[in-house]
N, C-alpha and C positions, 0 to 999 in steps of 0.2 A: 851361622851361629845363632841367629834369632829363631830359626826353625828348630834347632836342637833344644833351645831353651823352652820353646812352646811345647815340644814333645815331653820334656822332663816334667814340666808343670802339669800337663794333661795326664801323664801317668800317675803323678802324685794324687790329683783329685779323683781320678778314676779308681785307684786302689783304695784310697781312704774311704770313699763312699761305699765301695763294695764291702770293705771290712766292717763298716757300720751295720750294713744289712745282714751280714753273716753273723753278727753279734759274737765276734771272736772273744772279746773281753770287755767287761764293763769299764775298766780303766781306760781302754782304747776309746770308748764312747766319751769319756770325760775329756780326753785330749783332742779328739778329732770331731766331736759333735758339731763344731762350727762349720764344717764343710757342707753339712746339710742345710744350715741356716743361711748360707750365702747363695743358695740356688735362687734364681730370679722369682719364680712363682711362689715358693714358700715365703720368701721375704715380702712379696707383695701382699699375700694373704695375712701375714703376721703384722703388717704395717711397720715393717722394719725399715724406716726411712733412711737410716745410715747406710745399710747395705744397698738399698736401691740407688742411692745417690752415687755410691762407688761404682756400681755396675753401669749406670748411665754415663758417668764420666769416662769409664773404661771404654765403652762403646764409641763415645764421641771422639775419643783420642785415637784408639787403636782399631776401630771397626768391630766386627762381630767376633772378637777374640773369646768372648764368653762361650760361644757355641763350640769352639774347638779346644777349649782348655777346661772350663769349669763344669759344663753340662756332661754328666756321665753317659747319657743316651747318645749325645753327639760323639763322644770318644768311642763308645761301643760301635757306632756306625763306621768310624774311621778304621777300627780294627778289621771289620768285615771288608771295607773297601781296600785296605792294604792287602788282605788275603786274596781279593779278587785281582789286584794288580800283579800279584805273584803269578797268577795263572795266565793273565793276558795283559801285557803292557800297552800303554797309550790307548786306553779303552774308552775314554770319555769324549764328549763333544758338547758344543754349545747348544742350548735350547732356550727359547724365549721365556721370559718370566710369565707364569700363569697367575696373573693378578686376581682374576675373578675367583679362582679357587682359594688362594691364600687369604684374601680379604673376607670371603664368605665364611671360611672356617673360623677366622678370628672373630668375626661379628657374632657368630653362633656361640663361640666359646665365651665371649664377654657377657652376652645376654644370660647364658646359663650360669655363669659365675655370679652375676648380680642377683638372680632369682633363687640361687642355691640348688639348681638342678644337677645333682651329683653325677648321674650316669655319663653325661657328656664331658664334664670337666675332669673326672677321674681318668677317662680313657685318653684324653688329649694331653694331659699334663706330662711333659717329657721326663722330669725327674721322677715322678711317681711311676711312670711306665717302667723305667729302669729298676726302681725299687721292687716292683712286683716280679720282674724277671729274676732278680737275685733271690728274693725271699721264697719264691715258689719253685724255681728250677735249680738254682745253685746251692742254696742253703741245705736242702736234704742231702745232697752229695757231700757237702762239707761235714754235716753232722754224721753221715755214715763213715767217712774217713776218720773222724774223731773217735767214733765208737770202736773202729778197728784198732786204732792206736791204743785206746783204753784197754781193750782186751789183751793186746800184746804186752802192754806195760804191766798189767795185773799178773801175767804169768811170771814176771820177773820181780814181783812184790813191789812194784812202783805204781803210784797213784797220781802221776803227773797229769793224767787225763781223766776226766769224769764222764761216764756214759750219759748221753742225753736221749730223750724219747723222740722218735721220729714219727710224725703223723700228718695226715692230710688235713690242713685247716679249712680248706675250701676248694672243692672241685671246680667251681665256677672261676675262681681267681686263678687256679692253675691253668685252666684252658685259655683264659684271656692272656696270661703271661706267655704261654707257649705260642699262641698265635702272634702275639706282639714280637716275640723273639724271631720267629720264622719270617714274618712279613718284612720286618726291618732288616733282617739279615740278607734276604734275597734282594731287596731294594738297594741296600748299600753295596752288596757284592757286584751288582750289575751297573748301578748308576750313581754310586756315591751318596751324596747328600740330598737325594730326592725328597725324603720325608721332611727334612729340616726346612727345605725351601718351597714346600707346597702345602704341608699340613700343619707343622708345629706352630702353635700360636705364639710361643715365646720367641721363636725365630722371626716370625712376622713382625712382632712388636719391636724387636731390636733392629730389624731391617730399616725402619723409619729413621732411626738415629744413625745407622752406619752409612747412610747416603751422604752424611755430612761429616764423616770422620776426618780428622786432621792427617792421619797416616793412612796411605793407600798403596796398593800395588799399581805401579806406573810402568809404561813401556817406553823405552828409549828408541826413537825411530831411527837414529843414526846407527845403532848397533843391531837392530832387528834384521834377521836374514830370512824371515817368512817361513820358518821350519814348521810352525804350528804345534810344537811340542807343548807349549803352555796350555793351549786349548785342550789337547788330548790328555793332559794330566790334571785338569781342574775338576775335582770331584763335585764341585758345586755348580758346574755347567755355567759359570759366570763370565768366562772369557769368550768373546765373539771373535773367532779367527777371521771372519770376513771383513769386519770393520776395525779390528784391532782395539776394541774397547773392553772394559771390565764393568760388570754389573755389581756395584759395591753393596747393594742391598742383599745380595746373595753370597758374596765372598765371605768366607769364614776365616780368612787370614791364616790358612794352614801352612803356606810357604812352599807347597809342592811345585807350583809353577816356576818360582824363582830357582828352586833346586834343580829343575830339569832343563832350564834355559842354558844352552851351551855357549851363548855369545854375550852373557852378562847384560842382556837387554831389559830385564825385568828387575825393578827395585822397589823395596818397601820404603816409601819416602813421604815427605810432607806434600799434601795436596796442593798447597799454594806455591806457585812458581815452578811446578813440575813440567816436564817436557810432554808435548802432545803425542798421542799414539799415532803410529804410521799405518795407513790402510794397507792391507795385505790381500793377496789373491787367494781365493778359496782353494783348498786341496780337494781333488776329485775322489780321493780314497774315503771310504766309509768305515766307521769304526765297527768292530765286531763285538758281540756281546754273548755272554753265557746264557744258554737257553733254559737251564733249570738247575735247581739246587735242592738237595734233600738234607735236612738237618734233624738228626736223631737226638732227642733229649731224654735221658733216663732220669727217673725220679725214684730215689730210695724210699720216699714216703709211701709209694704204692707197693713197692716190692717187699717192704718189711712189715709184716703183720704179726702182732703179738697175741698170744692166748694167755689170759691171766688165770693163774691157778692158785687156789686157796689151799695151802698145805699139801699140794699135790693130789688132792682128793676131789675137790669140787670146782667146776668152772664157774667163775664169777661173770655174770651177765653185764655187758657194758651199759653204762647209763645213757639215756636218751635225753636230749635237751627239751625242756618244757616249752609250751607255746606261750610266749610272753606277749601281753597286750601292748606293753610299752618296752622297747628295747633298752638294754642297759649300756650306757656309755661310761668311759673311764672317769675317775675322779679328776677334776680339773677341766673337763669338757664343758661344764656349766649347764648345758642344755642340749637337747636334740637339734634345736635351731642353730646354735653356735657350731656344732659338729658339722651339720650339713653345709653351712656357709663357708667354713674354712678348710675342711678336710679334703685332701686330694687322693686319699687312699694309697699312699706311698708304701704302706705296710711296715714302716720303720718301728712303730710302736708294737705291732704284732710280733715282729722279729725280736724285739728287745724284752718282751714280757717273759720273766723267768718262771711264771706260775702257770703257763699254758691257759690263760684266761681269755686273752684277746684272740679273735679270729675275724676274717672278713665277712661282712654281711651279704646275704643273698637277696635282700629286699631291693627291688628295682629302684626305689627312690633314695636308697642309701647304698648304692651299689659298691661293694668292696670296702666300704668304710668300716672301721673297727667297731665291734660290739663284744660284750662280755657274756660268757657262759661258763658254767662251773662243773662240767663233767670230769675235767682233768686237774683241777686245782681251784683255789679261791684267791681273791684279791687281798694279799697280806697287807695289813694296815701300815707296816713300815716300808713298803715298796713304793717308790715314786718313779720307776724307770720310764714309764710311758710319757709322763708329763715332762721328764727331763730331755727326751730326745725329739719331741714333736717340733718340727721347724715352722709350722704354719700358724700356730696359735689356736688350732682346733682343740688341743689339750693344754691348758695353761699350767705352768709349772707350779707345783704345790710342795710344801714341806711335809715331813712326816707328821709333825704336830697338827698341821691343818687338815691333813687327809683323814685323821680319825674323827673329825667333826663334820665331814662332808657326807651328806645323805644322798647317795645315788639311786637308792631304791629301798624297798621294804619287803620282808619275808611274808610269804603266804602259806598257810597250812592246808593240805589236802587230806581230809580224814580217810577217804577210801584207800589211800596209798600207805597210811601210817601202820607200821608193824604192830604196835599194841592194839590198835583197832581191828586189824585184819586177823591176827592169830593169838592175841593176848599176851605175847612176850613183852617183857620190859625193854625199854630202849633209852630214851632221853639223851641220845648223842648230840642232838642239836642244842639243847640247853647247856650241856656240859662244856661245849666247845665255843659257844658264842662269845667273841671278844668284847662285845658291847654290852653284855648282860641284858640283852633285849628279850630273852626267852626264858620262861620258867614253866615248870610242869604243874598241871592242874588235873583234878579229877574230871573224867568224862564218861558218860554212860552210853554204851554202844546200843545198836538197834536190838540186839538180843538180850539186853539187860545187864551186861557186864560193866563193871566200873574199872577203868584203866587210867593210867597217867599219860596225858598228851601235852604237847607244847602250847603255850599261850604266848602270843607275840605282842610286844609293845612297839607299834609302828613308829612312834615318835622317837624312840631310842635307836631303833635298827638303822644301821648305816648302809646296808646292802652289800656287805663284803662277800657273801656267798659261801661262807665257811659251813653254815648249817646245811645248805643244799649239797655241797661237795661231800660232806661226811655222812649224810643220811644213808643208811644201809639199804633202804628200799630200792628195788630194781623192777623194771628198767627206768621208772620215773620216780624221782625223789618225792617223799611225802611233804617236803617243805621246799619252796623255791622262791627266788627273788624276782619281784616285779619292779621294773624300772620307774624312776621318776622323770617325767618329761623335762622338768626344771629342777636342778639340784639345789638343795638348801643346806645351810650351815647352822648347827645348834651349838 
């Protein structure tokens, strides 16, 4: 019964986190947003002491239940391990704890976390790794299905589904997500929880507490018949068949061993006063393992390329992002320093952005952390989605009223790209659409002596929303673009 309860709870957390990253519905984010905030590392970075206290108590009482119930990356590995067991039963075996590897990875992770070295922390954070997998691999497939349903529904004059644009936000992030999915899939298929018990820093941190948990898997020596099924079904490699002991630092309390025991010799019980384990004789048989696995992951973002046509006559050239000296970070992130210190690049804000403004950075020092660019949309003043979903405190929650006063950057005009300067045509799109009234048109004398109207920017008023850059008709580079502020300020 306890194992069934664990599986039900694990399915709930796994599905809930997955739906958040798929961005199925904003109302769903309002109801289930808390499942992202109860993840261990996001709670630690956000200094959410209430959640941390609950997770610590949970581990001290039940063991590493967090890893098999709450962590979506752990549950994903369990799915792969379950599929592997369908192919070959009794496939696991005990292996000694690799302390040197676990503690070395944890030490490097903590140091990088303190100094804000994003490339290491973003790659090792388990929750963020799963988020990148869903956002880069599964979300394009979900969006493609949504568009198919939208097309079918439109044929019947129904608009229950709205078509969404599918595009590749970052090739680098896609490759990282694909490699993560393949590597973890193969490891879990063959050896169960190898990653959790050798590399994952959260698993290593919780292992210190789980050694002292009040509830543990115990072996009844009077009932044990030395069949070794417990060891062969432990995906954490935590049960030593030779000595009849359990490594509680690696046990994730999945309940597979108790479920497989035919003699009721294994029980999940209080550690104090429990019966000692009975030494058993080693089994001479050696476990078999699968020698290879090929996982094909299709992405609709690469398959679906759209040609933009203006009136069916002229092809509109796609915009190219400008080279910004200071990157743009979302309102609420406060500064580049705060973003680097707290962000684990989980991509939840990228997935939730309804305006196609956020995308993962390719800068090595801010690897896969969100940055803003305005080729496909602009940051609407009334939108606060990214600040509402961020679980780590990298983007502090802001209200709609506060957002209109946050200056994340300022617009910069490039004369050579401006249409009035280049060919004499009137424009003024940037001034007409600026929501902050930070742009007005003034006379400008070109090199050939012509007088034209060009934008003049009040940098003190500009909030950096990017509407001017997005609506500028100049191609491929806008005549006006937004330069980021290293530290945001409020007027």
